[in-house]
GUVO-587376 format. One line per 3 residues: number of its first residue (from 1); their letters; for each residue x, z, y of N, C-alpha, C. Coordinates in nm, 3 decimals. Atoms other than C-alpha are relative to their C-alpha. Layout:
REM residues N
NUM	A	X Z Y X Z Y X Z Y ~ ...;
//
This chain:
REM residues 221
1	SVM	0.076 -0.124 0.006 1.597 3.426 -0.393 0.032 0.078 -0.127 ~ -0.032 -0.067 0.127 1.671 3.499 -0.761 0.139 0.061 0.006 ~ -0.137 -0.052 -0.014 2.043 3.535 -0.689 0.003 0.123 0.089;
4	NAQ	0.004 -0.114 -0.091 1.967 3.766 -0.398 -0.067 0.121 -0.064 ~ 0.069 -0.110 0.067 1.725 3.973 -0.609 0.089 0.067 -0.103 ~ -0.091 -0.057 0.099 1.990 4.017 -0.877 0.105 0.090 0.063;
7	TTG	-0.111 -0.073 -0.061 2.257 4.138 -0.637 -0.046 0.115 0.089 ~ 0.043 -0.103 -0.096 2.051 4.340 -0.386 -0.126 0.073 -0.043 ~ 0.122 -0.065 0.044 1.729 4.423 -0.570 -0.120 -0.028 0.088;
10	QWS	0.114 0.034 -0.086 1.501 4.259 -0.309 -0.019 -0.151 0.003 ~ 0.035 0.141 0.004 1.322 3.926 -0.287 0.002 -0.066 0.138 ~ 0.005 0.057 -0.136 1.329 3.879 0.090 0.122 -0.088 0.026;
13	ILQ	-0.110 0.090 -0.034 1.535 3.580 0.201 0.047 0.021 0.144 ~ -0.039 -0.028 -0.138 1.557 3.722 0.553 0.117 0.096 0.009 ~ -0.111 -0.095 0.001 1.826 3.968 0.446 0.097 -0.034 -0.112;
16	LED	-0.096 0.043 0.102 2.062 3.766 0.229 0.138 0.057 0.032 ~ -0.132 -0.058 -0.020 2.394 3.942 0.182 0.105 -0.066 -0.088 ~ -0.096 0.063 0.090 2.553 3.760 -0.110 0.037 -0.139 0.050;
19	PLA	-0.041 0.132 -0.051 2.761 3.457 0.008 -0.048 -0.115 -0.088 ~ 0.046 0.105 0.090 2.667 3.257 -0.302 -0.148 -0.028 0.020 ~ 0.143 0.017 -0.025 2.297 3.319 -0.241 -0.025 -0.071 0.132;
22	QTL	0.013 0.067 -0.130 2.339 3.211 0.123 0.028 -0.149 -0.013 ~ -0.036 0.140 0.018 2.510 2.889 0.018 -0.106 -0.075 -0.079 ~ 0.103 0.064 0.082 2.250 2.811 -0.250 -0.128 -0.023 0.079;
25	LTM	0.120 0.016 -0.084 1.963 2.869 -0.006 0.020 -0.114 0.099 ~ -0.030 0.105 -0.097 2.130 2.645 0.252 -0.005 -0.137 -0.064 ~ -0.004 0.130 0.068 2.190 2.364 0.002 -0.138 -0.041 -0.050;
28	ALA	0.135 0.032 0.045 1.835 2.388 -0.135 -0.085 -0.053 0.115 ~ 0.075 0.048 -0.117 1.684 2.352 0.212 0.054 -0.133 0.048 ~ -0.061 0.127 -0.040 1.932 2.073 0.291 -0.048 -0.114 -0.088;
31	MKL	0.050 0.103 0.091 1.820 1.882 -0.018 -0.145 -0.035 0.033 ~ 0.139 0.024 -0.037 1.458 1.924 0.085 -0.010 -0.083 0.128 ~ -0.001 0.074 -0.126 1.540 1.792 0.432 0.055 -0.141 -0.016;
34	GLA	-0.065 0.129 0.017 1.749 1.503 0.301 0.133 -0.010 0.072 ~ -0.132 0.000 -0.063 2.083 1.607 0.449 0.104 -0.052 -0.099 ~ -0.110 0.046 0.084 2.397 1.439 0.316 0.083 0.120 -0.045;
37	PAH	0.003 0.109 0.100 2.532 1.449 0.050 -0.121 0.004 -0.094 ~ 0.120 -0.007 0.085 2.188 1.537 -0.096 -0.111 -0.086 0.059 ~ 0.094 0.085 -0.074 2.022 1.250 0.090 -0.048 -0.120 -0.080;
40	FWL	0.020 0.127 0.068 2.008 0.980 -0.178 -0.147 -0.028 -0.034 ~ 0.140 0.021 0.035 1.641 1.035 -0.260 -0.081 -0.056 0.115 ~ 0.085 0.032 -0.115 1.512 0.978 0.094 -0.015 -0.151 0.025;
43	PEV	0.019 0.144 -0.025 1.588 0.603 0.151 -0.082 -0.069 -0.108 ~ 0.071 0.067 0.110 1.458 0.506 -0.194 -0.148 0.039 -0.002 ~ 0.139 -0.045 -0.002 1.143 0.717 -0.172 -0.075 -0.064 0.116;
46	LQG	0.065 0.058 -0.117 1.067 0.589 0.177 -0.021 -0.150 -0.018 ~ 0.012 0.144 0.023 1.129 0.228 0.072 -0.116 -0.030 -0.094 ~ 0.108 0.022 0.096 0.881 0.264 -0.214 -0.135 0.052 0.045;
49	SSF	0.125 -0.057 -0.051 0.615 0.428 0.003 -0.060 -0.089 0.108 ~ 0.064 0.069 -0.112 0.364 0.291 0.249 0.044 0.068 0.130 ~ -0.039 -0.059 -0.128 0.420 0.353 0.620 -0.078 0.129 0.028;
52	KTG	0.078 -0.123 -0.020 0.140 0.612 0.619 0.063 0.117 -0.075 ~ -0.069 -0.104 0.077 0.311 0.807 0.342 0.136 0.031 0.061 ~ -0.130 -0.020 -0.064 0.645 0.753 0.513 -0.009 0.086 0.124;
55	LII	0.020 -0.083 -0.120 0.508 0.907 0.832 -0.006 0.148 -0.037 ~ 0.009 -0.139 0.046 0.424 1.224 0.639 0.137 0.050 -0.047 ~ -0.130 -0.041 0.056 0.764 1.228 0.466 0.100 0.033 0.110;
58	ITW	-0.104 -0.021 -0.101 0.973 1.201 0.783 -0.042 0.097 0.110 ~ 0.043 -0.095 -0.103 0.761 1.436 0.996 -0.054 0.129 -0.062 ~ 0.067 -0.120 0.051 0.521 1.679 0.826 0.082 0.069 -0.110;
61	QKL	-0.075 -0.057 0.113 0.739 1.725 0.516 0.125 0.075 0.046 ~ -0.120 -0.067 -0.051 1.030 1.840 0.734 -0.030 0.135 0.063 ~ 0.034 -0.122 -0.073 0.839 2.124 0.899 0.030 0.127 -0.079;
64	APM	-0.020 -0.121 0.080 0.852 2.374 0.611 0.147 0.037 -0.016 ~ -0.142 -0.037 0.013 1.228 2.355 0.536 0.067 0.031 0.133 ~ -0.060 -0.030 -0.130 1.315 2.346 0.907 -0.046 0.136 0.050;
67	TLL	0.049 -0.133 -0.038 1.095 2.651 0.967 0.078 0.109 -0.073 ~ -0.080 -0.097 0.077 1.278 2.835 0.688 0.142 0.010 0.054 ~ -0.135 -0.003 -0.058 1.612 2.734 0.839 0.001 0.075 0.132;
70	LLT	0.008 -0.070 -0.129 1.502 2.857 1.181 -0.017 0.151 -0.020 ~ 0.020 -0.141 0.027 1.396 3.188 1.026 0.124 0.066 -0.061 ~ -0.114 -0.058 0.073 1.710 3.233 0.817 0.134 -0.054 0.048;
73	WNQ	-0.125 0.065 -0.044 1.973 3.059 1.031 0.117 0.098 0.003 ~ -0.110 -0.097 -0.004 2.173 3.381 1.069 0.038 0.050 -0.138 ~ -0.032 -0.035 0.138 2.161 3.431 0.690 0.059 -0.119 -0.074;
76	ASM	-0.048 0.121 0.067 2.249 3.072 0.602 0.152 -0.013 0.016 ~ -0.143 0.026 -0.008 2.601 2.949 0.541 0.027 -0.094 0.116 ~ -0.022 0.080 -0.121 2.711 2.826 0.885 0.096 -0.115 -0.026;
79	LTL	-0.097 0.105 0.030 3.009 2.632 0.750 -0.067 -0.113 -0.078 ~ 0.069 0.101 0.080 2.792 2.454 0.493 -0.095 -0.083 0.086 ~ 0.094 0.072 -0.087 2.527 2.366 0.753 0.073 -0.093 0.095;
82	TMM	-0.075 0.083 -0.095 2.784 2.237 1.002 0.060 -0.121 -0.069 ~ -0.061 0.111 0.074 2.962 2.025 0.740 -0.104 -0.101 -0.044 ~ 0.105 0.091 0.046 2.642 1.882 0.595 -0.068 -0.069 0.117;
85	GSL	0.061 0.060 -0.119 2.500 1.823 0.943 0.084 -0.113 0.056 ~ -0.089 0.104 -0.054 2.803 1.631 1.070 0.012 -0.117 -0.097 ~ -0.006 0.108 0.099 2.825 1.435 0.743 -0.128 -0.083 0.002;
88	SVI	0.128 0.072 -0.005 2.456 1.345 0.773 -0.006 -0.096 0.118 ~ -0.001 0.088 -0.117 2.505 1.203 1.122 0.085 -0.124 -0.028 ~ -0.088 0.113 0.034 2.792 0.986 0.992 -0.067 -0.091 -0.102;
91	VGG	0.066 0.078 0.105 2.604 0.876 0.679 -0.121 -0.074 0.056 ~ 0.116 0.065 -0.061 2.291 0.803 0.882 0.038 -0.120 0.084 ~ -0.046 0.112 -0.082 2.487 0.582 1.120 0.054 -0.115 -0.083;
94	LGG	-0.059 0.104 0.084 2.682 0.395 0.853 -0.102 -0.062 -0.095 ~ 0.097 0.050 0.097 2.392 0.366 0.609 -0.099 -0.098 0.058 ~ 0.097 0.090 -0.063 2.167 0.191 0.858 0.054 -0.138 0.032;
97	LNQ	-0.060 0.130 -0.030 2.414 -0.091 0.916 -0.034 -0.101 -0.109 ~ 0.030 0.112 0.091 2.325 -0.428 0.756 -0.129 0.020 -0.079 ~ 0.130 -0.017 0.063 1.980 -0.299 0.657 -0.102 -0.091 0.068;
100	TQL	0.105 0.087 -0.056 1.689 -0.540 0.701 -0.139 0.062 -0.018 ~ 0.128 -0.066 0.023 1.408 -0.321 0.565 -0.018 0.115 0.098 ~ 0.023 -0.103 -0.101 1.259 -0.106 0.840 -0.014 0.139 -0.060;
103	RKI	0.016 -0.132 0.063 1.173 0.173 0.597 0.136 0.065 -0.024 ~ -0.133 -0.056 0.026 1.539 0.216 0.502 0.072 0.033 0.131 ~ -0.058 -0.031 -0.131 1.648 0.198 0.865 -0.055 0.132 0.052;
106	IAF	0.063 -0.125 -0.044 1.399 0.474 0.947 0.051 0.118 -0.083 ~ -0.050 -0.108 0.087 1.522 0.677 0.647 0.138 0.046 0.045 ~ -0.135 -0.038 -0.043 1.885 0.667 0.760 -0.002 0.059 0.141;
109	SSI	0.017 -0.060 -0.133 1.773 0.739 1.115 -0.044 0.145 -0.013 ~ 0.046 -0.136 0.024 1.591 1.046 0.984 0.114 0.090 -0.046 ~ -0.115 -0.076 0.049 1.905 1.160 0.801 0.091 0.037 0.116;
112	AHL	-0.088 -0.025 -0.115 2.109 1.126 1.121 -0.059 0.106 0.092 ~ 0.063 -0.096 -0.091 1.857 1.318 1.331 -0.002 0.141 -0.059 ~ -0.002 -0.132 0.064 1.832 1.600 1.079 0.141 0.057 0.000;
115	GWM	-0.138 -0.045 -0.011 2.210 1.613 1.088 0.027 0.066 0.135 ~ -0.012 -0.062 -0.133 2.194 1.685 1.462 -0.063 0.139 0.000 ~ 0.069 -0.130 0.003 1.944 1.965 1.398 0.079 0.102 -0.080;
118	ATI	-0.074 -0.093 0.085 2.148 2.119 1.117 0.130 0.045 0.066 ~ -0.125 -0.034 -0.066 2.464 2.109 1.326 -0.020 0.102 0.111 ~ 0.019 -0.086 -0.118 2.319 2.281 1.632 -0.078 0.127 -0.032;
121	ITK	0.085 -0.116 0.030 2.091 2.530 1.453 0.081 0.128 -0.011 ~ -0.084 -0.120 0.010 2.384 2.766 1.393 0.053 0.044 0.135 ~ -0.048 -0.032 -0.135 2.472 2.756 1.764 -0.115 0.038 0.093;
124	SNK	0.116 -0.026 -0.086 2.128 2.750 1.929 -0.126 -0.047 -0.072 ~ 0.121 0.040 0.071 1.802 2.758 1.735 -0.105 -0.059 0.094 ~ 0.092 0.060 -0.098 1.613 2.672 2.056 0.028 -0.150 0.014;
127	LAL	-0.034 0.142 -0.008 1.802 2.343 2.080 -0.039 -0.072 -0.129 ~ 0.042 0.060 0.127 1.735 2.278 1.711 -0.150 -0.025 0.000 ~ 0.145 0.017 -0.010 1.364 2.331 1.774 -0.036 -0.112 0.096;
130	LNL	0.022 0.110 -0.094 1.380 2.097 2.074 0.028 -0.134 -0.066 ~ -0.032 0.124 0.073 1.550 1.831 1.860 -0.110 -0.036 -0.098 ~ 0.106 0.025 0.098 1.284 1.868 1.591 -0.128 -0.047 0.069;
133	TMY	0.123 0.036 -0.072 0.997 1.850 1.842 0.007 -0.142 0.053 ~ -0.015 0.134 -0.055 1.131 1.539 2.015 0.004 -0.105 -0.111 ~ -0.008 0.093 0.113 1.207 1.376 1.681 -0.139 -0.034 -0.054;
136	ILI	0.136 0.022 0.050 0.848 1.422 1.562 -0.084 -0.076 0.102 ~ 0.079 0.065 -0.105 0.698 1.317 1.897 0.037 -0.147 0.016 ~ -0.043 0.140 -0.011 0.902 0.994 1.896 -0.029 -0.077 -0.129;
139	STP	0.017 0.068 0.128 0.878 0.914 1.524 -0.146 -0.034 -0.029 ~ 0.142 0.022 0.030 0.499 0.946 1.507 -0.055 -0.128 0.063 ~ 0.050 0.127 -0.055 0.408 0.669 1.758 0.075 -0.122 -0.053;
142	MML	-0.075 0.112 0.055 0.687 0.452 1.616 -0.059 -0.043 -0.134 ~ 0.056 0.033 0.131 0.546 0.473 1.263 -0.142 -0.055 0.013 ~ 0.136 0.050 -0.020 0.190 0.423 1.389 0.001 -0.144 0.049;
145	SLI	-0.009 0.139 -0.048 0.294 0.107 1.574 0.039 -0.095 -0.112 ~ -0.037 0.084 0.114 0.456 -0.026 1.256 -0.117 -0.017 -0.097 ~ 0.119 0.009 0.087 0.139 0.053 1.060 -0.099 -0.102 0.055;
148	FSS	0.100 0.089 -0.060 -0.087 -0.132 1.305 0.049 -0.144 0.009 ~ -0.053 0.136 -0.012 0.146 -0.431 1.340 0.040 -0.060 -0.134 ~ -0.037 0.046 0.136 0.217 -0.456 0.962 0.142 -0.055 -0.004;
151	TKT	-0.140 0.043 -0.004 0.588 -0.492 1.036 0.078 0.072 -0.110 ~ -0.073 -0.059 0.113 0.811 -0.439 0.731 0.150 -0.023 0.008 ~ -0.143 0.031 -0.008 1.146 -0.601 0.811 0.039 -0.025 0.145;
154	TQD	-0.048 0.029 -0.135 1.363 -0.659 1.115 -0.037 -0.142 0.042 ~ 0.040 0.137 -0.031 1.274 -1.028 1.090 -0.144 -0.004 0.050 ~ 0.140 -0.005 -0.044 0.907 -0.938 1.131 -0.012 0.041 0.146;
157	LTT	0.005 -0.044 -0.139 0.988 -0.774 1.464 0.009 -0.116 0.098 ~ -0.015 0.115 -0.089 1.080 -1.113 1.609 -0.131 -0.076 0.018 ~ 0.129 0.069 -0.011 0.728 -1.245 1.542 -0.111 0.091 0.050;
160	TWT	0.103 -0.094 -0.044 0.544 -0.930 1.648 -0.040 -0.025 0.145 ~ 0.030 0.024 -0.142 0.566 -1.035 2.014 -0.120 -0.092 0.017 ~ 0.111 0.095 -0.014 0.318 -1.318 1.955 -0.131 0.057 -0.053;
163	TSP	0.122 -0.054 0.061 0.073 -1.126 1.735 -0.045 0.131 0.065 ~ 0.034 -0.130 -0.062 0.090 -0.782 1.904 0.086 0.022 0.123 ~ -0.085 -0.010 -0.120 0.227 -0.814 2.258 0.011 0.141 0.058;
166	MLA	-0.006 -0.138 -0.049 0.149 -0.447 2.334 0.080 0.090 -0.093 ~ -0.068 -0.086 0.097 0.284 -0.294 2.013 0.149 -0.030 -0.009 ~ -0.141 0.038 0.014 0.612 -0.487 2.011 0.092 0.078 0.094;
169	PLT	-0.088 -0.079 -0.088 0.763 -0.327 2.324 -0.005 0.149 -0.029 ~ 0.010 -0.142 0.035 0.631 0.016 2.216 0.091 0.032 -0.118 ~ -0.085 -0.022 0.117 0.807 -0.019 1.881 0.147 -0.001 0.039;
172	MMT	-0.140 0.010 -0.040 1.134 -0.126 2.042 0.042 0.120 0.085 ~ -0.033 -0.114 -0.085 1.122 0.153 2.301 0.016 0.128 -0.081 ~ -0.011 -0.121 0.083 1.060 0.421 2.039 0.124 -0.005 -0.088;
175	LLS	-0.122 0.013 0.081 1.341 0.286 1.820 0.123 0.032 0.083 ~ -0.115 -0.027 -0.088 1.585 0.291 2.112 0.002 0.146 0.044 ~ 0.005 -0.142 -0.036 1.464 0.637 2.209 0.051 0.087 -0.114;
178	LGG	-0.053 -0.072 0.115 1.535 0.759 1.856 0.152 -0.009 -0.005 ~ -0.145 0.017 -0.002 1.884 0.618 1.895 0.069 0.080 0.108 ~ -0.059 -0.082 -0.106 1.934 0.832 2.205 0.048 -0.080 0.119;
181	LPP	-0.042 0.083 -0.113 1.963 0.554 2.460 -0.054 0.058 0.130 ~ 0.049 -0.049 -0.130 1.947 0.692 2.816 -0.066 -0.113 0.077 ~ 0.055 -0.133 -0.033 1.724 0.740 3.009 -0.123 0.035 -0.083;
184	LSG	0.118 -0.026 0.082 1.470 0.749 2.724 0.000 0.146 -0.048 ~ 0.017 -0.143 0.030 1.337 1.084 2.601 0.088 0.048 -0.114 ~ -0.085 -0.041 0.111 1.547 1.085 2.283 0.142 0.034 0.042;
187	FMP	-0.136 -0.028 -0.049 1.862 1.108 2.496 0.018 0.147 0.036 ~ -0.011 -0.137 -0.051 1.784 1.456 2.635 0.048 0.101 -0.105 ~ -0.047 -0.100 0.097 1.815 1.666 2.314 0.143 -0.024 -0.046;
190	KWL	-0.137 0.030 0.042 2.134 1.484 2.215 0.099 0.043 0.109 ~ -0.087 -0.039 -0.111 2.286 1.541 2.559 0.017 0.152 0.005 ~ -0.006 -0.146 -0.002 2.198 1.911 2.553 0.078 0.055 -0.119;
193	TLE	-0.075 -0.042 0.118 2.338 1.942 2.201 0.149 -0.018 0.020 ~ -0.142 0.025 -0.026 2.669 1.784 2.300 0.054 0.098 0.104 ~ -0.042 -0.095 -0.104 2.684 2.005 2.609 0.022 0.140 -0.058;
196	ELL	-0.013 -0.132 0.064 2.631 2.318 2.397 0.125 0.006 -0.088 ~ -0.119 0.003 0.085 2.901 2.213 2.150 0.128 0.006 0.083 ~ -0.118 -0.003 -0.088 3.148 2.151 2.433 0.017 0.137 0.063;
199	TQN	-0.007 -0.135 -0.056 3.060 2.489 2.584 0.063 0.098 -0.099 ~ -0.053 -0.087 0.104 3.152 2.651 2.252 0.133 -0.051 -0.056 ~ -0.133 0.050 0.036 3.486 2.464 2.239 0.002 -0.073 -0.134;
202	MAL	0.007 0.081 0.122 3.379 2.229 1.959 0.001 -0.147 0.038 ~ -0.010 0.136 -0.054 3.494 1.908 2.124 0.011 -0.104 -0.112 ~ -0.017 0.095 0.110 3.595 1.742 1.795 -0.133 -0.031 -0.066;
205	LAT	0.132 0.021 0.061 3.251 1.793 1.641 -0.091 -0.078 0.093 ~ 0.081 0.073 -0.098 3.083 1.672 1.961 0.039 -0.147 0.004 ~ -0.048 0.139 0.000 3.300 1.358 1.954 -0.049 -0.075 -0.123;
208	VLA	0.047 0.063 0.124 3.209 1.286 1.590 -0.148 -0.034 0.010 ~ 0.144 0.025 -0.014 2.837 1.319 1.667 -0.027 -0.114 0.098 ~ 0.022 0.104 -0.101 2.860 1.101 1.978 0.038 -0.138 -0.053;
211	MST	-0.045 0.129 0.054 3.056 0.825 1.802 -0.095 -0.050 -0.109 ~ 0.093 0.039 0.105 2.817 0.828 1.506 -0.132 -0.050 0.058 ~ 0.123 0.045 -0.066 2.523 0.789 1.745 0.012 -0.144 0.047;
214	LLS	-0.022 0.140 -0.039 2.677 0.463 1.867 -0.032 -0.094 -0.116 ~ 0.034 0.081 0.118 2.643 0.332 1.510 -0.151 -0.014 -0.014 ~ 0.146 0.005 0.009 2.274 0.423 1.510 -0.058 -0.094 0.106;
217	LFF	0.047 0.089 -0.106 2.221 0.248 1.843 0.028 -0.146 -0.034 ~ -0.037 0.137 0.035 2.398 -0.060 1.707 -0.102 -0.062 -0.095 ~ 0.095 0.063 0.092 2.160 -0.112 1.413 -0.142 0.000 0.056;
220	YL	0.130 0.010 -0.067 1.858 -0.037 1.635 -0.005 -0.128 0.083 ~ -0.005 0.120 -0.082 1.969 -0.316 1.867 0.000 -0.125 -0.086;
//
């Protein structure tokens, strides 16, 4: 906003004209969302927080920056968003491998999902909004089930079946849905996103996103 005010004489971020101001705004919102390579704070903060706080961080805290991105998507740097989005999907998939702490797995999952939103927001803000809505609707019951079952590690999930026979399958289904496993609800926004990218002749980007999703499904399983 300051950069834009200096160059254009106005404070509105809805009419950014300076390329540097557009890039700075995009990177600031990306850092707030936890997009790679500005994602390093999210896994550590989530690991040090309770599940109740973590629920707020991965859902409610994302609403403000995503709303700003949806309002300013045509003013944001499309190249920066696409690069950071695709990198986030890759980092989210690779970072979740060999993790045993559920909080860190959820953090890297959040990074990957936000990468999907950042990638498609420059092509279709309606699909980005659909991705955000489904992400929140799936993440909320997943976090609530972890809160009620007091599950903290992947090892704890193996004993949850005996203590909470109803919560255990709910947790597993929501985790697999977040990974985009068909025919669960998390598969639909990813399928529509890939279809939109292929329609716009971005087959390479669609392939990168699809292959990275396989990594996410692997550590969920």
